[in-house]
Structures are given as C-alpha cells and as structure tokens.
N, C-alpha and C positions, 0 to 999 in steps of 0.2 A: 476978382480976377476975371478977365474977359474969356470967352469961349475959345478964341484963337490962341491966346496966350496959354491957357490951361492945356490945349492939345499940344502945342509946341513943347511945353514942359514935360508931358508923357512921352513924346517923341524923344526928347533928350534923355529921359529916365531908361527908355528902351534901349537907346544907343549905348549909354553907359553900362547897363546890365548885360547887354549882349557882348560888349568888348570885355567886360571883366570875367564873363562866364567862359568865352574862349580863351582869355588870357590865362586864367587861373585853373581851368578845367573843372569847374563846379557848375551846378545848376544855378540859375539866376534868382532862386527864391530868397537866398540869404542876402542878396543886394536889394531885390524889388521890394521886399516887405518893409524894411526900415525906411527906404526911400519913399515909398507910398505914404507911410505914416507921417513923414515930414510934409509931403505935398498936401496931403488931406488936412493937415494942421494949418497950412497957409490958406487954404480954401474955406476954413471955417467949419469943417466936419465935425460933427459933435465927438468928443473924445471917447465916449461909451461904445462907439461903433467904429472908430477909425482903424484900429489894429485888426478887428474882425473883418472889416472891408478890405484891408490891405492883404490879408492872408488869403481870403476867398478869391481876390482878383489875381493874386500870384499864381494860385493853383490853375485858374482858368487860362492863364498865359502859358504855363507849363505844358499844358495839354497841347496847345498849337506848336509851341517852339521845340518841345521835345519829340513831336511826332516825326519830324525830318531826321533827328538824330537816331531815334529807335529804327527807323526803316533803313537808314544807312547801316547800321550795325547788323540788322537782320540780313540784309543783302551780302555783306561780308561773312556771314556764317558765325558771328560772334555773340548770337543770342542762344543760350542754352534752353531750348523750348521745354524740355520736361521739368526744369527747374522753375521756370517762369509759371507753367501750369500748376506746380506744387505750392508755389507762393501765392497765386492769384486769389484763392478764396479769402485768405487771411489778409492780403492787402486791400480788398474790396471792404471786408468787414471792420478792419482796423481803420481805413481812412473815414468810413462813415461814423464810427464811434468816436474818432478823433475830433471830428467837427462838432458832434454833440457835447463833448467835453469842452471844447473852445467856447461854444454857445452859452454854456452854463458858467463860464468864468467871467468876471469882471474884466474891462480893459486893463486895468492896473495889474491885476494878478497874472493875466495872460502876458502882459509886457514883461513882467519880472521873470516868468518862465522862458520866455523867448530870449531874454537877456542871458540867463544862465546857460541856455543851449548854445548860443553864439559864442560866448566865452570858452565853453568847453571845446567847441570846434576850433576856435583860435588857438587854444593851448595845445590841441593835438597836432595842429599844422606847424606851429613854432618848434615843437619838440621833434618834429619829423617822424611821429609815430605812425607807422604803416600797418596794414592788416597782416595778421599772421596766416601764412599758407597752411591749408590743410590738405588732407589726402582723399577724404570720402565725405559724400553728402549725408547728412542725417536722413532719418525716416521721414514719411509724409506728416506725421503729427508735428515733429520739431520744425519742419518747413512751414507749416501753416501757422504755428505760433510765432515764428520769426516774422512771417509775412504780416501778421496782425501788429505786432510791435512796430515794424518798419512803416506800415500803412497809417497807424495811429499817430505815432510821432510825426511823420512827415505832414499829414493833413493838419495836425495841431499847429504847425509852425509855418505852413505854406511852402514846403520844399519838396523838390521832386523825389526824394528818396536815396539818392546815391550816397549821401553822407553815411547812411546806415547800411544800405543794401550792398555796396562794394565791399566793405570789411567782411560782411556776413557771407558772401558768395566766394570770397578768397579763402575763409575758413572751411568752406565746403569743398575745396579742392580746385576751384576755377582758377584758370590763368588771369592775369589782370585784364587782358582783352576781352575774355568772356565775362569777367565780372562787371566790367563798365558797360558792355553790350547788353547783358541781361538786365543789369540795373536800370539802363534807359528804357527798356521796354517796360519794366515794372513802374516806372514813374508815370506811365499813361493811365492805368486804371486808377492809381492814387489821385491823379490830378482830375480825372473825370468825375469819379464818384465823390471826391472832396468838394470840388466846386458845385456840383448839382446839390449836394447836402447843405453847402454854405448858402446857396440860393434859397432852399426851402427852410432852413432854420431862421433866416433873416427876412423872410417874406413879410412884407407890409410893416417892418419895424418902423416906429414913429420918427426915429432919429435919422433916417436914411436920406442922403442928399439926392438931388435930381441927377438922373443918369444911372443910378443903381437898381438893380434887380435882386432883392435879398442883399447878401453880402458879396456881390460882384459889381464893380464899377466899370461899366461899358466903355466910357471914353478913355479910361486909363488902360483897360485890355486892348483897345485898338491901337493907341499910340505905341504901347510897349511891344505888341505883336509885329507891327509894321517896321519898327527900327531895330529890334533886337536880333532877328535873323541875319540881316546883312552885316551888321556890326560884329556879330560872333566871328565871322570870318577874318574880320580885321584883328580881333583878339587873339586868333589862332596864329596868325602871321607874326604878330608881336611876340608871342609865346616861343616861338622858334628862334628869335633874335636875342631876346633877353635871358639872363642867368635863371635856371629853375630855382636855385635856392633863394636868390633875391626875391623872386616872384612869390615863392611860398611865404617868405618872412613878411613881405609887404602885405600880402593878403591876410595873413594872420593879425598884423598890426591893425589893419583896417576892421577886421572883425571884433577884435578886442575893443576898440574905440566904440563901435556900435553897440557891442553887448553892455558895456559899462554904461553908455548913455541911456540904455533901457533899464538898467539896475538903479541908477542914481539920478 
C-alpha cells in the first residue's frame, strides 16, 4: 500500500471511530483496536505484533481524544476530584502491569482474551444491564484496588476505562453525570502510562513495521487523532436523532461480530 493510501485509510478509521464513539457514547478503543488489526493485516504487519501494536496505538490516541472530553467534564464540575485521586495510584500501577501482561502473551492468546471481553460487553449492552446505584464510596484501599483492576484491564485491551469505571463509580454513589465525567478523567492516566509502557515493552522489537516506536504506530495515531475529534461531534448529533434502544442494540451486534471474529 502507498503512503498516501495508508494515511487516507487511517483518516477513514479515525472518522469511523469518532462517529461511533459519539453515536454510541463509548470510547473509541473498542472500535479502533479491531479496525487497526485489520488495517495492519492488509499492510503485511507481522501477526505476532499486530494486536500489541493496535492496543498501544489505541491508548496513545485516547490520550489526545480523551483530553478534550475530560476537560469539558471538569469545567462543568462533573469530575469528583477526591475519587479521581483515590483511584489514581491504582490506575497507574494497573495500567503498567496490564501492558506487561499483554507483552508476555502471544498475539493469539491476547486476541482470544480481547474477543471474550468484547463479547461480554456486547451481551451487557444487548441485555440493557446498567450499573447499580450505590450510596457511599468505599475506603481508600478498596478504591485503590478498584483502580488497579480498571487500569489493568483497560491497558490490556486498549480502552479508555469507561466500560469498567462508570459502573464502579455508580456503585460508589456517583450520579451518572459524575460517573461519566470522573471516568473520562481516569482514562487519561491509563492512556498515558499504558502507551508509554507499550513503547518501552516493544522497543526495538524485530518485527515492528516502519513508522512504529515500540508498540505505537505513529502514522495510524496521526490519522485517527486528526479525524476522530470532529467526527465525534457528528456522532453526537446523530445520537440525538436516532432511537437510543436501536443504537444500543446495533452497537451490541457490531461488538458481538467483532468479538466472535477474534475468537474464531
């Protein structure tokens, strides 16, 4: 594939990821990772590093695309600062550990785990299972452990953390606005430390393609970042026009197909 055609493909991926993120109200990682694996396969990237490269690149893009969302939530007062600080040490340590776990796994096993995770998310969406509201936040130890789990799983699969963080914060007594806003803030340290650790773990890997530093592919990062932010606004507009139930079921069906593809 030519350089121009490859960059256009990444821009198209960023546009699709941004639109779906705005349309379905989720971070782009669940879309970006499988799409990048497909794109890397077309480019002839070695299968042993394709998924690791996709996850690391996804985390790098989330750091940029999620920053504007987190700042907007912070300005609106929907970020619970004390909860974010309680979760922060666990988020950082968990993200670093999650990357080392990913680095120790083969591409095939990591793909299987990713497929299981995506199928579980799809089933939760299709059944309409929402987070249970709680009344009081747990102590610092429980928050730290929760942060470690959220950070570890999110970095392992290249997602921003909202899939796990929003339900946890809702159980801690946060309103949905506070849960989403604080979760957006939590996604930044996950993405930052996850991406940096993926760069370190993949440094000078013999199978890396041109344009990669460790397990981050910079041409893909650039194309996705440039297109995803403006197209996310388009997705938000579409979300206000279309049926919420239809959107949820459509996204669940898409994730189910993606998850089964990784499994089989």
